[in-house]
VOPAGU-2260 file (C-alpha; in pm, 1 decimal, decimal comma):
REM VOPAGU-2260
SITE   aa  ch    i         X         Y         Z
SITE  MET   A    0    2324,6     943,7    1419,9
SITE  SER   A    1    2454,1    1002,0    1775,0
SITE  HIS   A    2    2367,7     762,5    2055,9
SITE  SER   A    3    2163,9    1028,9    2245,8
SITE  ASN   A    4    1957,0    1113,3    1933,7
SITE  TRP   A    5    1884,8     747,6    1869,3
SITE  GLU   A    6    1775,0     695,4    2233,1
SITE  HIS   A    7    1547,8    1002,0    2210,0
SITE  ILE   A    8    1374,1     868,4    1895,0
SITE  GLU   A    9    1339,3     524,5    2056,3
SITE  GLU   A   10    1164,5     682,6    2356,8
SITE  GLU   A   11     928,7     880,7    2130,6
SITE  ILE   A   12     839,2     566,9    1935,9
SITE  LYS   A   13     770,9     370,0    2253,7
SITE  GLY   A   14     540,5     654,1    2356,7
SITE  GLN   A   15     341,3     603,8    2036,4
SITE  LYS   A   16     308,6     225,3    2078,2
SITE  GLU   A   17     -19,5     268,3    2268,1
SITE  PHE   A   18    -177,3     444,5    1968,4
SITE  VAL   A   19     -54,9     175,2    1728,1
SITE  ASP   A   20    -195,6    -101,9    1951,0
SITE  SER   A   21    -526,6      86,6    1985,1
SITE  PHE   A   22    -542,6     118,2    1606,4
SITE  PHE   A   23    -534,5    -260,3    1565,8
SITE  SER   A   24    -778,1    -331,4    1850,4
SITE  GLU   A   25   -1036,2     -85,3    1712,8
SITE  ILE   A   26   -1020,6    -230,8    1361,1
SITE  GLU   A   27   -1041,9    -584,8    1501,0
SITE  LYS   A   28   -1382,3    -492,6    1648,3
SITE  VAL   A   29   -1511,8    -497,4    1289,5
SITE  ILE   A   30   -1264,5    -704,7    1086,3
SITE  VAL   A   31   -1209,1   -1067,6    1184,8
SITE  GLY   A   32    -856,7   -1186,0    1106,7
SITE  GLN   A   33    -681,4   -1002,4     819,9
SITE  ARG   A   34    -418,0    -872,6    1065,2
SITE  TYR   A   35    -161,8    -894,2     784,4
SITE  LEU   A   36    -371,4    -669,5     557,2
SITE  VAL   A   37    -448,2    -416,2     831,4
SITE  GLU   A   38     -80,9    -400,9     931,9
SITE  ARG   A   39      24,5    -339,5     570,6
SITE  ILE   A   40    -235,8     -62,2     528,4
SITE  LEU   A   41    -101,8     114,0     841,1
SITE  LEU   A   42     250,6      60,4     714,2
SITE  ALA   A   43     166,7     233,1     381,9
SITE  LEU   A   44      -4,3     518,8     566,6
SITE  LEU   A   45     300,2     579,0     788,7
SITE  ALA   A   46     548,2     544,8     500,9
SITE  ASN   A   47     352,4     782,6     273,1
SITE  GLY   A   48     293,7     512,0      12,7
SITE  HIS   A   49       2,3     358,3    -177,3
SITE  ILE   A   50    -117,6       0,4    -157,0
SITE  LEU   A   51    -270,7    -244,4    -404,8
SITE  ILE   A   52    -483,7    -518,7    -249,2
SITE  GLU   A   53    -554,7    -832,4    -449,0
SITE  GLY   A   54    -791,6   -1102,7    -338,4
SITE  LEU   A   55   -1106,9   -1295,0    -412,2
SITE  PRO   A   56   -1444,4   -1118,0    -383,5
SITE  GLY   A   57   -1601,4   -1113,6     -38,0
SITE  LEU   A   58   -1281,5   -1104,8     168,8
SITE  ALA   A   59   -1366,1    -772,6     340,9
SITE  LYS   A   60   -1120,2    -561,5     139,4
SITE  THR   A   61   -1362,2    -267,6     114,8
SITE  LEU   A   62   -1482,5    -304,9     474,8
SITE  ALA   A   63   -1122,2    -298,6     602,9
SITE  VAL   A   64   -1054,1      30,2     422,3
SITE  LYS   A   65   -1380,2     191,8     541,3
SITE  THR   A   66   -1305,3      87,5     899,9
SITE  LEU   A   67    -952,4     228,1     870,1
SITE  ALA   A   68   -1090,7     566,4     760,4
SITE  SER   A   69   -1319,7     572,0    1067,2
SITE  VAL   A   70   -1042,9     482,2    1310,4
SITE  VAL   A   71    -792,1     736,1    1177,7
SITE  GLN   A   72   -1041,2    1023,9    1140,9
SITE  LEU   A   73    -965,5    1090,1     776,0
SITE  LYS   A   74   -1185,6    1194,1     485,3
SITE  PHE   A   75   -1271,6     876,8     298,5
SITE  SER   A   76   -1385,6     846,5     -61,2
SITE  ARG   A   77   -1473,3     538,2    -266,0
SITE  ILE   A   78   -1507,3     506,5    -641,3
SITE  GLN   A   79   -1605,1     195,9    -833,0
SITE  PHE   A   80   -1386,9     169,2   -1142,7
SITE  THR   A   81   -1572,4      62,0   -1460,0
SITE  PRO   A   82   -1477,0      17,1   -1828,4
SITE  ASP   A   83   -1683,3     322,3   -1934,6
SITE  MET   A   84   -1534,7     551,2   -1670,3
SITE  LEU   A   85   -1386,9     889,3   -1767,8
SITE  PRO   A   86   -1101,6    1080,7   -1597,2
SITE  ALA   A   87   -1351,2    1350,0   -1490,1
SITE  ASP   A   88   -1541,4    1085,8   -1288,7
SITE  LEU   A   89   -1229,0    1059,2   -1073,9
SITE  THR   A   90   -1083,4    1409,9   -1071,2
SITE  GLY   A   91   -1386,8    1631,4   -1125,4
SITE  ALA   A   92   -1457,2    1884,7   -1402,1
SITE  PRO   A   93   -1530,9    2252,2   -1470,9
SITE  ILE   A   94   -1909,8    2309,4   -1454,3
SITE  TYR   A   95   -2072,3    2611,4   -1618,7
SITE  ASP   A   96   -2267,6    2827,3   -1372,1
SITE  GLN   A   97   -2551,8    3004,8   -1556,8
SITE  ARG   A   98   -2604,3    3256,8   -1276,1
SITE  THR   A   99   -2250,7    3394,9   -1287,8
SITE  GLY   A  100   -2164,4    3303,8   -1646,5
SITE  THR   A  101   -1840,7    3142,2   -1529,7
SITE  PHE   A  102   -1703,1    2790,7   -1491,2
SITE  GLN   A  103   -1681,4    2650,3   -1138,2
SITE  VAL   A  104   -1466,5    2348,0   -1061,4
SITE  LYS   A  105   -1659,5    2056,3    -916,1
SITE  LYS   A  106   -1404,6    1836,8    -740,7
SITE  GLY   A  107   -1421,5    1458,7    -779,6
SITE  PRO   A  108   -1377,6    1175,4    -528,8
SITE  VAL   A  109    -996,6    1190,1    -554,5
SITE  PHE   A  110   -1009,3    1490,6    -318,7
SITE  ALA   A  111    -994,4    1287,7       1,4
SITE  ASN   A  112    -732,7    1160,5     246,1
SITE  ILE   A  113    -803,8     796,4     164,2
SITE  LEU   A  114    -921,6     705,2    -184,5
SITE  LEU   A  115   -1054,3     353,1    -223,0
SITE  ALA   A  116   -1013,2     269,0    -592,4
SITE  ASP   A  117   -1233,7     -39,4    -611,8
SITE  GLU   A  118   -1152,7    -287,8    -890,4
SITE  ILE   A  119    -892,1     -52,9   -1032,9
SITE  ASN   A  120    -808,9    -282,7   -1324,6
SITE  ARG   A  121   -1155,8    -229,2   -1474,9
SITE  ALA   A  122   -1080,0     130,4   -1582,7
SITE  PRO   A  123    -913,7     218,8   -1915,9
SITE  ALA   A  124    -566,0     373,9   -1955,8
SITE  LYS   A  125    -683,1     738,2   -1966,7
SITE  VAL   A  126    -835,6     700,9   -1618,8
SITE  GLN   A  127    -521,4     526,7   -1494,3
SITE  SER   A  128    -308,9     821,6   -1610,1
SITE  ALA   A  129    -531,6    1067,0   -1418,9
SITE  LEU   A  130    -483,2     859,7   -1104,5
SITE  LEU   A  131    -109,2     841,1   -1171,8
SITE  GLU   A  132     -71,7    1219,3   -1135,4
SITE  ALA   A  133    -254,9    1212,6    -801,8
SITE  MET   A  134     -41,7     925,3    -672,4
SITE  GLN   A  135     293,6    1063,2    -779,1
SITE  GLU   A  136     259,2    1441,7    -774,4
SITE  ARG   A  137      -4,6    1460,6    -496,6
SITE  GLN   A  138    -195,9    1700,9    -720,0
SITE  VAL   A  139    -479,2    1695,5    -973,8
SITE  THR   A  140    -516,5    1899,8   -1291,2
SITE  ILE   A  141    -870,3    2001,5   -1391,7
SITE  GLY   A  142    -883,4    2206,1   -1709,9
SITE  GLU   A  143    -596,4    2452,3   -1677,5
SITE  GLN   A  144    -587,9    2452,3   -1297,6
SITE  SER   A  145    -381,5    2231,6   -1068,7
SITE  PHE   A  146    -501,0    2151,3    -717,3
SITE  VAL   A  147    -275,5    2019,2    -441,8
SITE  LEU   A  148    -427,9    1725,4    -253,8
SITE  ASP   A  149    -459,7    1729,7     124,4
SITE  GLU   A  150    -208,9    1533,1     331,6
SITE  PRO   A  151    -208,7    1257,6     422,9
SITE  PHE   A  152    -319,3    1115,8      87,7
SITE  LEU   A  153    -333,6     742,3      33,8
SITE  VAL   A  154    -466,4     537,2    -257,3
SITE  LEU   A  155    -591,3     194,8    -156,5
SITE  ALA   A  156    -670,3       7,9    -474,5
SITE  THR   A  157    -835,7    -333,1    -496,4
SITE  GLN   A  158    -848,2    -586,1    -775,3
SITE  ASN   A  159   -1005,5    -929,4    -789,9
SITE  SER   A  160    -762,6   -1205,8    -874,9
SITE  ILE   A  161   -1000,9   -1430,0   -1070,8
SITE  GLU   A  162   -1201,9   -1197,2   -1293,0
SITE  GLN   A  163   -1041,5   -1128,6   -1630,2
SITE  ASP   A  164   -1340,2   -1024,5   -1844,1
SITE  GLY   A  165   -1357,5    -649,6   -1890,5
SITE  THR   A  166   -1029,2    -583,3   -1711,2
SITE  TYR   A  167    -725,7    -383,2   -1819,6
SITE  PRO   A  168    -383,8    -493,1   -1691,8
SITE  LEU   A  169    -227,1    -212,0   -1491,0
SITE  PRO   A  170      72,3     -62,9   -1675,9
SITE  GLU   A  171     415,5    -117,1   -1516,4
SITE  SER   A  172     454,4     257,5   -1452,9
SITE  GLN   A  173     133,1     252,9   -1248,5
SITE  LEU   A  174     224,1     -62,5   -1056,7
SITE  ASP   A  175     561,0      90,2    -967,5
SITE  ARG   A  176     382,5     378,3    -791,1
SITE  PHE   A  177     231,6     137,8    -539,4
SITE  MET   A  178     462,8      90,2    -243,5
SITE  LEU   A  179     302,5    -243,8    -155,5
SITE  LYS   A  180      94,5    -511,6    -318,7
SITE  VAL   A  181     -80,3    -739,6     -72,4
SITE  LYS   A  182    -248,0   -1066,4    -165,0
SITE  ILE   A  183    -510,0   -1181,4      81,1
SITE  SER   A  184    -661,8   -1527,3     111,5
SITE  TYR   A  185    -953,0   -1705,0     276,5
SITE  PRO   A  186   -1001,1   -1680,2     653,9
SITE  SER   A  187    -922,5   -1979,0     874,1
SITE  ARG   A  188   -1209,4   -2201,9     991,8
SITE  LEU   A  189   -1201,3   -2040,6    1337,1
SITE  GLU   A  190   -1209,9   -1688,8    1187,8
SITE  GLU   A  191   -1496,1   -1783,3     955,7
SITE  ALA   A  192   -1694,4   -1921,9    1250,3
SITE  THR   A  193   -1644,4   -1586,9    1429,5
SITE  ILE   A  194   -1765,5   -1400,8    1118,3
SITE  LEU   A  195   -2079,3   -1618,1    1104,4
SITE  ARG   A  196   -2160,2   -1555,0    1471,1
SITE  ARG   A  197   -2107,8   -1180,5    1430,8
SITE  MET   A  198   -2330,2   -1160,1    1124,9
SITE  ALA   A  199   -2601,6   -1358,3    1302,6
SITE  PHE   A  200   -2621,9   -1137,6    1611,4
SITE  THR   A  201   -2510,5    -794,7    1494,5
SITE  ARG   A  202   -2799,5    -592,1    1360,7
SITE  THR   A  203   -2634,3    -251,3    1387,3
SITE  ASN   A  204   -2298,6    -113,3    1280,2
SITE  ILE   A  205   -2020,7    -166,4    1532,8
SITE  GLU   A  206   -1894,2     164,1    1668,4
SITE  VAL   A  207   -1518,7     223,9    1655,7
SITE  ASN   A  208   -1323,6     491,0    1841,1
SITE  LYS   A  209   -1113,0     741,8    1653,9
SITE  VAL   A  210    -750,9     678,3    1748,3
SITE  LEU   A  211    -544,4     894,2    1511,2
SITE  ASN   A  212    -603,2    1224,5    1332,4
SITE  PRO   A  213    -425,1    1375,8    1026,2
SITE  ASP   A  214    -178,4    1579,6    1237,2
SITE  HIS   A  215     -88,5    1273,1    1443,9
SITE  ILE   A  216     -27,2    1067,8    1128,7
SITE  LEU   A  217     199,7    1337,6     983,9
SITE  ALA   A  218     389,9    1347,1    1315,4
SITE  LEU   A  219     433,4     967,8    1300,6
SITE  ARG   A  220     565,6    1002,6     944,3
SITE  GLY   A  221     823,1    1246,6    1079,7
SITE  LEU   A  222     930,7     978,0    1327,7
SITE  VAL   A  223     954,8     718,7    1049,8
SITE  ASP   A  224    1194,5     949,8     864,1
SITE  GLN   A  225    1422,7     958,8    1169,5
SITE  ILE   A  226    1443,2     581,4    1220,8
SITE  TYR   A  227    1801,4     460,5    1188,5
SITE  VAL   A  228    1909,5     235,3     901,4
SITE  ASP   A  229    2257,9      89,1     947,4
SITE  PRO   A  230    2485,6      90,0     637,0
SITE  LYS   A  231    2491,1    -293,2     652,8
SITE  VAL   A  232    2108,8    -300,3     636,3
SITE  GLU   A  233    2120,1     -54,2     345,5
SITE  GLY   A  234    2363,8    -289,6     174,8
SITE  TYR   A  235    2122,3    -578,6     233,8
SITE  ILE   A  236    1839,5    -380,6      67,9
SITE  LEU   A  237    2061,7    -299,8    -231,7
SITE  ASP   A  238    2168,5    -665,8    -259,9
SITE  ILE   A  239    1804,1    -780,5    -275,0
SITE  VAL   A  240    1717,1    -522,4    -541,4
SITE  GLU   A  241    2029,0    -598,2    -745,8
SITE  ALA   A  242    1963,3    -972,9    -727,2
SITE  THR   A  243    1637,9    -918,7    -918,8
SITE  ARG   A  244    1843,7    -775,6   -1205,8
SITE  THR   A  245    2160,1    -986,3   -1198,1
SITE  PRO   A  246    2086,2   -1296,8    -988,3
SITE  GLU   A  247    2400,3   -1474,6   -1111,8
SITE  LYS   A  248    2611,7   -1212,4    -929,0
SITE  PHE   A  249    2477,6   -1356,7    -602,7
SITE  GLY   A  250    2516,8   -1722,0    -698,7
SITE  LEU   A  251    2150,5   -1752,5    -803,7
SITE  THR   A  252    2237,4   -1873,3   -1153,0
SITE  ASP   A  253    1922,2   -2086,6   -1183,8
SITE  LEU   A  254    1709,1   -1767,8   -1173,1
SITE  LYS   A  255    1879,9   -1591,7   -1463,9
SITE  GLY   A  256    1643,1   -1724,6   -1731,1
SITE  TYR   A  257    1335,7   -1675,3   -1513,3
SITE  ILE   A  258    1352,9   -1294,9   -1479,9
SITE  GLN   A  259    1269,4   -1071,6   -1775,0
SITE  PHE   A  260    1297,7    -738,4   -1591,3
SITE  GLY   A  261    1425,2    -669,0   -1240,9
SITE  VAL   A  262    1278,7    -407,0   -1010,0
SITE  SER   A  263    1323,8     -30,4   -1049,5
SITE  PRO   A  264    1529,0     203,6    -825,5
SITE  ARG   A  265    1199,6     311,3    -666,8
SITE  ALA   A  266    1180,7     -40,4    -519,4
SITE  ALA   A  267    1492,3      21,8    -307,8
SITE  MET   A  268    1350,1     350,0    -176,0
SITE  HIS   A  269    1014,5     190,3     -96,6
SITE  LEU   A  270    1180,9    -109,5      67,8
SITE  SER   A  271    1381,2     117,5     297,3
SITE  LEU   A  272    1081,2     337,2     383,8
SITE  ALA   A  273     849,4      41,8     443,0
SITE  ALA   A  274    1109,9    -126,9     666,7
SITE  LYS   A  275    1135,7     193,0     874,3
SITE  ALA   A  276     757,1     209,4     911,5
SITE  TYR   A  277     755,0    -160,2    1007,9
SITE  ALA   A  278    1016,7     -86,4    1278,1
SITE  LEU   A  279     793,9     190,8    1417,5
SITE  ILE   A  280     493,0     -43,4    1432,2
SITE  GLU   A  281     716,7    -289,8    1620,5
SITE  GLY   A  282     818,0      -8,5    1860,9
SITE  ARG   A  283    1182,9      29,9    1757,2
SITE  GLY   A  284    1394,5     326,8    1646,4
SITE  TYR   A  285    1614,4     122,5    1412,6
SITE  VAL   A  286    1564,4    -120,1    1122,4
SITE  ARG   A  287    1669,0    -483,1    1153,6
SITE  PRO   A  288    1747,5    -700,4     849,4
SITE  HIS   A  289    1449,2    -912,7     955,5
SITE  ASP   A  290    1220,2    -609,5     901,6
SITE  VAL   A  291    1342,5    -582,0     542,7
SITE  LYS   A  292    1286,4    -953,0     481,0
SITE  GLN   A  293     937,5    -938,6     633,4
SITE  ILE   A  294     806,7    -675,8     390,6
SITE  ALA   A  295    1026,8    -744,7      84,2
SITE  ARG   A  296     772,2    -966,1     -91,0
SITE  ASP   A  297     499,2    -700,6     -70,2
SITE  VAL   A  298     733,1    -432,5    -206,9
SITE  LEU   A  299     881,3    -639,7    -490,9
SITE  CYS   A  300     615,1    -881,0    -618,1
SITE  HIS   A  301     432,6    -632,5    -845,7
SITE  ARG   A  302     754,9    -488,2    -987,4
SITE  LEU   A  303     947,8    -797,1   -1092,9
SITE  ILE   A  304     846,8    -934,6   -1434,8
SITE  GLU   A  305     903,2   -1303,8   -1491,3
SITE  GLY   A  306    1018,8   -1440,7   -1828,0
SITE  TYR   A  307     855,1   -1704,3   -2049,4
SITE  GLN   A  308    1087,0   -1971,6   -1910,2
SITE  ALA   A  309     954,3   -1906,7   -1558,9
SITE  ARG   A  310     594,0   -1949,0   -1674,1
SITE  ALA   A  311     682,9   -2271,4   -1853,8
SITE  HIS   A  312     834,4   -2412,2   -1533,1
SITE  ASP   A  313     554,7   -2285,2   -1303,3
SITE  MET   A  314     799,2   -2044,2   -1140,0
SITE  THR   A  315     583,7   -1763,8   -1003,6
SITE  VAL   A  316     708,4   -1417,7    -905,4
SITE  GLU   A  317     649,9   -1509,1    -538,4
SITE  LYS   A  318     870,7   -1817,9    -573,4
SITE  ILE   A  319    1145,7   -1615,0    -744,5
SITE  ILE   A  320    1142,4   -1355,0    -465,9
SITE  ARG   A  321    1149,4   -1630,0    -201,5
SITE  LYS   A  322    1457,5   -1782,7    -367,1
SITE  ILE   A  323    1626,5   -1440,2    -373,4
SITE  LEU   A  324    1549,5   -1376,7      -4,0
SITE  ASP   A  325    1668,0   -1725,1      92,7
SITE  GLY   A  326    1980,9   -1691,8    -122,2
SITE  ILE   A  327    2107,3   -1358,8      11,3
SITE  GLU   A  328    2272,8   -1365,3     350,3
SITE  MET   A  329    2132,5   -1129,1     613,0
SITE  PRO   A  330    2392,2    -905,8     782,7
């Protein structure tokens, strides 16, 4: 990339910073704290990825997604996943019209810009596979017809971290389709006090302004694609990914027995894309190694599979990834 092109992209990105800042301030009218979650949702939206949100019940996961849909002026759809759910409940189905004697397709909740898949791990495998097509191919097949989904299309899936009864573990192929997995925790005491005061005095819904529309989001995605990634930063991304497969190659010999399967090639692509989107949010036209390190955990944690030895030694996936990030030198 020439110097003049890079400067031009940098100027365009700085021009968009006002919209990004407005996005956060509008959502913060409704959501107290959770800046990390909101930032990661925007990141997925700009990088054309999907996001899996894991956390305890009552941490405003659903409210954050609904507020996002209001702020970005997108069609929002929510579906509660249950063990008795069928693929047609998600995608829709052909319905017989007695007046015309023909079948008409009734489209399901997947036909939206933002699909909130609530408690995704409660649905059986056949429903997961229907969602997989939408996530990967950006299309849905109903009967013999295929329908292309509107852009932007983003799946925001939630799962509770403590409930195991009646849940189905997400298959690795499904997990790999999520660009990011974000774990959220309890609010701080100060944040919780703010929540209490808001709930006590707010009797009506808080109005938020619409900051972005679908065309604007697609334009921002075009900017993300143009953000510069230096070959050294690319090498850093490849080192991180490779270290999950052959940690001994990077002097991380103590991790060898802890990893059963490293991350897939899709992880490298998602890490690069997410780092570019992170740079845009920060107002830069280039990716720094620090950007990669900041979002690496969210991109890798649901893809790396720990071995039995790791579980025996209380070595979680998060700890393994932290050791990898600490052990690989940043360029």
